[in-house]
C-alpha positions as CSV (number, residue, x, y, z in Angstrom):
1,V,27.4,65.8,44.0
2,M,29.9,63.4,45.7
3,A,29.5,60.7,48.2
4,K,30.7,63.1,50.9
5,D,27.6,65.2,50.2
6,I,25.3,62.2,50.7
7,I,26.6,61.4,54.1
8,L,26.8,65.0,55.3
9,H,23.2,65.4,54.2
10,C,22.2,62.3,56.1
11,I,24.0,63.4,59.3
12,G,22.4,66.8,58.9
13,E,19.0,65.1,58.8
14,I,19.4,62.9,61.9
15,G,21.9,64.9,63.9
16,F,25.5,63.9,65.0
17,D,24.0,61.6,67.6
18,G,21.1,60.3,65.5
19,A,22.5,56.8,65.1
20,T,24.0,56.5,68.6
21,Y,24.9,52.8,69.3
22,R,23.0,51.7,66.1
23,A,24.0,50.3,62.7
24,M,23.3,52.5,59.7
25,Q,22.4,50.5,56.6
26,F,22.5,52.1,53.2
27,D,20.5,50.5,50.4
28,G,18.0,51.2,47.6
29,P,18.4,51.9,43.9
30,G,20.9,54.8,44.4
31,V,23.5,52.4,45.8
32,A,24.1,50.9,42.4
33,S,25.5,54.2,41.2
34,L,28.1,54.4,44.0
35,S,31.6,53.1,43.5
36,M,33.4,51.2,46.2
37,D,35.3,54.4,47.1
38,D,32.0,56.2,47.4
39,R,30.6,53.5,49.7
40,M,33.7,53.6,51.9
41,T,33.3,57.4,52.3
42,V,29.6,57.0,53.3
43,A,30.2,54.0,55.6
44,N,33.3,55.5,57.2
45,M,31.2,58.5,58.5
46,A,28.4,56.5,60.1
47,I,30.4,57.1,63.3
48,E,30.0,60.9,62.9
49,A,26.2,60.2,63.5
50,G,27.1,58.1,66.6
51,G,26.7,54.9,64.7
52,K,28.5,51.6,65.6
53,N,29.0,50.9,61.9
54,G,27.8,51.6,58.4
55,I,26.7,48.7,56.1
56,F,26.3,48.3,52.4
57,E,24.9,45.0,51.3
58,F,27.1,42.7,49.3
59,D,26.6,42.9,45.6
60,A,28.3,42.3,42.3
61,R,30.4,45.4,42.6
62,T,31.6,44.4,46.1
63,Q,32.5,41.0,44.8
64,E,34.5,42.4,41.9
65,Y,36.4,44.7,44.3
66,V,37.1,41.9,46.9
67,D,38.2,39.5,44.2
68,A,40.6,42.0,42.6
69,R,42.2,42.9,46.0
70,V,42.5,39.2,46.8
71,K,44.5,38.6,43.5
72,L,46.6,41.7,44.1
73,N,47.6,40.8,47.6
74,G,47.6,37.0,47.4
75,T,45.2,36.7,50.4
76,K,42.7,33.9,51.1
77,S,40.3,33.8,48.2
78,A,37.4,31.9,49.9
79,Y,34.9,34.1,51.8
80,E,31.3,34.0,52.8
81,P,29.3,37.2,52.2
82,V,26.9,38.3,54.9
83,F,23.4,39.0,53.6
84,A,20.6,40.9,55.2
85,D,18.0,39.0,57.2
86,K,14.6,38.7,55.3
87,D,12.7,40.0,58.3
88,Q,15.1,42.7,59.4
89,K,13.6,45.6,61.4
90,F,14.7,49.2,61.4
91,V,14.4,51.9,64.1
92,Y,13.5,54.3,61.3
93,E,14.1,54.9,57.6
94,L,15.3,58.0,55.8
95,V,14.9,58.3,52.1
96,V,17.4,60.5,50.2
97,N,16.7,61.5,46.6
98,L,20.2,61.7,45.1
99,D,18.9,63.8,42.2
100,K,17.9,66.6,44.6
101,L,21.1,66.7,46.7
102,E,23.4,69.7,46.4
103,P,27.0,70.3,47.5
104,T,26.9,70.3,51.3
105,V,29.1,71.6,54.1
106,A,29.2,70.6,57.7
107,C,29.9,73.7,59.8
108,H,31.8,74.1,63.1
109,P,31.6,72.4,65.6
110,D,30.1,69.1,64.5
111,P,29.0,67.3,61.3
112,G,25.3,67.8,62.2
113,Q,25.6,71.5,61.4
114,R,24.7,71.2,57.8
115,K,24.3,73.9,55.2
116,K,24.4,74.1,51.4
117,A,27.7,75.3,50.0
118,K,26.0,77.9,47.9
119,E,24.6,79.6,51.1
120,M,28.1,79.8,52.7
121,G,29.9,82.3,50.5
122,H,30.2,84.8,53.4
123,V,32.7,82.4,55.2
124,K,36.2,83.5,54.3
125,L,38.8,80.7,54.5
126,D,42.5,80.6,55.4
127,R,43.2,76.9,54.5
128,A,42.0,74.0,52.5
129,Y,42.8,70.3,53.0
130,V,42.2,67.1,51.1
131,G,43.3,63.8,52.6
132,S,42.6,61.1,55.2
133,C,40.9,57.6,54.8
134,T,37.6,59.3,54.0
135,G,38.8,62.1,51.6
136,G,42.2,61.1,50.3
137,K,41.5,58.2,48.0
138,T,42.5,58.3,44.3
139,S,38.9,59.2,43.2
140,D,38.9,62.1,45.7
141,F,42.0,63.5,44.2
142,V,40.7,63.1,40.7
143,E,37.7,65.2,41.5
144,F,39.9,67.7,43.4
145,A,42.1,68.0,40.3
146,R,39.2,68.2,37.9
147,V,38.1,71.5,39.6
148,L,41.7,72.9,40.0
149,N,43.0,72.0,36.5
150,G,44.6,75.0,34.9
151,K,43.8,77.3,37.8
152,R,45.6,78.5,41.0
153,V,44.5,78.3,44.7
154,V,44.5,81.5,46.7
155,I,44.8,80.0,50.2
156,D,47.2,77.5,51.7
157,T,46.0,74.2,50.3
158,F,47.3,70.7,51.4
159,G,46.9,67.3,49.8
160,V,47.7,64.1,51.7
161,P,47.1,60.8,49.9
162,A,45.8,58.1,52.2
163,T,48.2,55.3,51.0
164,P,51.4,54.9,49.0
165,E,49.4,53.2,46.3
166,I,47.3,56.4,45.9
167,V,50.6,58.4,45.6
168,R,51.6,56.1,42.8
169,D,48.2,56.4,41.1
170,L,48.4,60.2,41.1
171,Q,52.0,60.2,39.8
172,T,51.5,57.7,37.0
173,T,48.1,58.8,35.6
174,Y,48.4,61.3,32.8
175,W,45.9,64.0,31.7
176,G,47.5,65.0,28.4
177,K,51.1,65.8,29.1
178,Q,51.0,66.0,32.9
179,T,50.1,63.7,35.7
180,I,47.3,64.3,38.2
181,W,50.0,65.0,40.8
182,D,51.4,67.7,38.5
183,V,48.0,69.2,37.9
184,L,47.6,69.6,41.7
185,V,51.2,71.0,42.3
186,N,50.8,73.4,39.4
187,A,47.6,74.7,40.9
188,G,49.5,75.6,44.1
189,V,48.5,72.5,46.2
190,Q,51.2,71.5,48.7
191,M,51.3,67.7,48.2
192,T,53.2,65.2,50.3
193,E,54.4,61.7,49.3
194,N,54.3,60.8,53.0
195,A,50.9,59.1,52.9
196,G,48.8,58.8,56.0
197,C,46.5,60.6,58.4
198,A,48.6,63.8,58.8
199,A,46.6,66.8,60.1
200,C,43.2,65.0,60.0
201,L,43.8,64.2,63.6
202,G,46.0,67.1,64.6
203,G,49.2,65.3,65.7
204,P,52.5,66.9,66.8
205,V,53.0,70.6,66.0
206,D,55.2,69.8,62.9
207,T,52.6,67.6,61.3
208,F,52.1,68.4,57.6
209,G,49.1,70.7,57.2
210,R,48.3,71.0,60.9
211,I,46.5,74.1,62.1
212,N,48.8,75.8,64.5
213,K,47.3,79.3,64.8
214,A,44.1,80.3,66.5
215,G,41.2,81.7,64.5
216,I,42.0,79.7,61.3
217,N,39.0,78.7,59.1
218,C,39.8,75.5,57.2
219,I,37.7,73.6,54.7
220,S,38.5,69.9,54.7
221,A,37.6,66.7,52.9
222,T,38.3,64.8,56.2
223,N,35.7,63.2,58.4
224,R,35.6,65.1,61.8
225,N,35.5,68.7,62.8
226,F,35.1,68.9,66.6
227,P,37.1,71.8,68.2
228,G,40.8,71.0,68.1
229,R,40.5,68.0,65.7
230,M,43.0,69.4,63.2
231,G,45.1,71.3,65.7
232,D,44.4,74.6,67.4
233,K,41.2,74.5,69.5
234,E,40.2,78.1,68.4
235,S,40.2,77.1,64.7
236,K,37.1,76.1,62.8
237,V,36.9,73.2,60.4
238,F,34.2,72.9,57.7
239,L,33.8,69.5,56.2
240,A,33.0,69.2,52.5
241,S,33.6,67.0,49.4
242,P,36.9,67.3,47.5
243,A,35.2,69.2,44.7
244,T,33.8,71.8,47.2
245,V,37.2,72.0,48.9
246,A,38.8,72.7,45.5
247,A,36.3,75.4,44.5
248,S,36.7,77.0,47.9
249,A,40.5,77.0,47.7
250,L,40.2,78.8,44.3
251,A,37.8,81.5,45.7
252,G,39.2,81.9,49.2
253,K,35.7,81.4,50.7
254,I,33.3,78.5,50.8
255,T,32.1,78.0,47.3
256,D,29.7,75.7,45.4
257,P,31.9,73.7,43.0
258,R,29.2,74.0,40.2
259,E,30.5,77.6,39.8
260,Y,33.7,76.1,38.4
261,L,32.4,72.9,36.7
262,S,29.5,74.5,34.6
């Protein structure tokens, strides 16, 4: 189960307007197991539940990350973390048992339409897409490649790293004799070095990976799936984790990644 599954589960529980004009705070013992990339995926999608923002409290892992980025970029090193008020009050609380979560898919036309990947095998797909700020980080592509390694996709599959730094990571990290980038290309993924948003938000007709035909079913690791988000208004976008996108690209239908990872 990936961070994307966590936030898709939460949005499915409260609805795509369940946090309208509120802050969503994520805490508890499960947070310790989440990397900074995971936390960014979860916090990024608070807005898909209508939230104003998503918050993880400052901890040692956050400090380590911020300090490393400061050194890397030579930015101001002094900062003052914001901590939660002792007497903070919540509108409501939702407890998620991470052990019980399963690979999750948000169905057309909004992220509140949640189903388990294993129940969606009847949905045939035309396209798969991994990328965007939410789903195009190095860790996302590592999980994508882990499922695809040594296999071939059977539908058009696109990969768009979020930043040039991520392109470099994928092209310089070796698994045996090939880079992660090579693993993906050899699996049939159409990769671009032109990092950015690309088809996550539609864009001009010649945008890499954009859906230009009506009736296309696309599974995507991006963050939004309202009609027309990735191009044609008659297409359908299903949101899932990079692992679920990879398994589905191999099968040509929505597929639980555990079928390929067991």
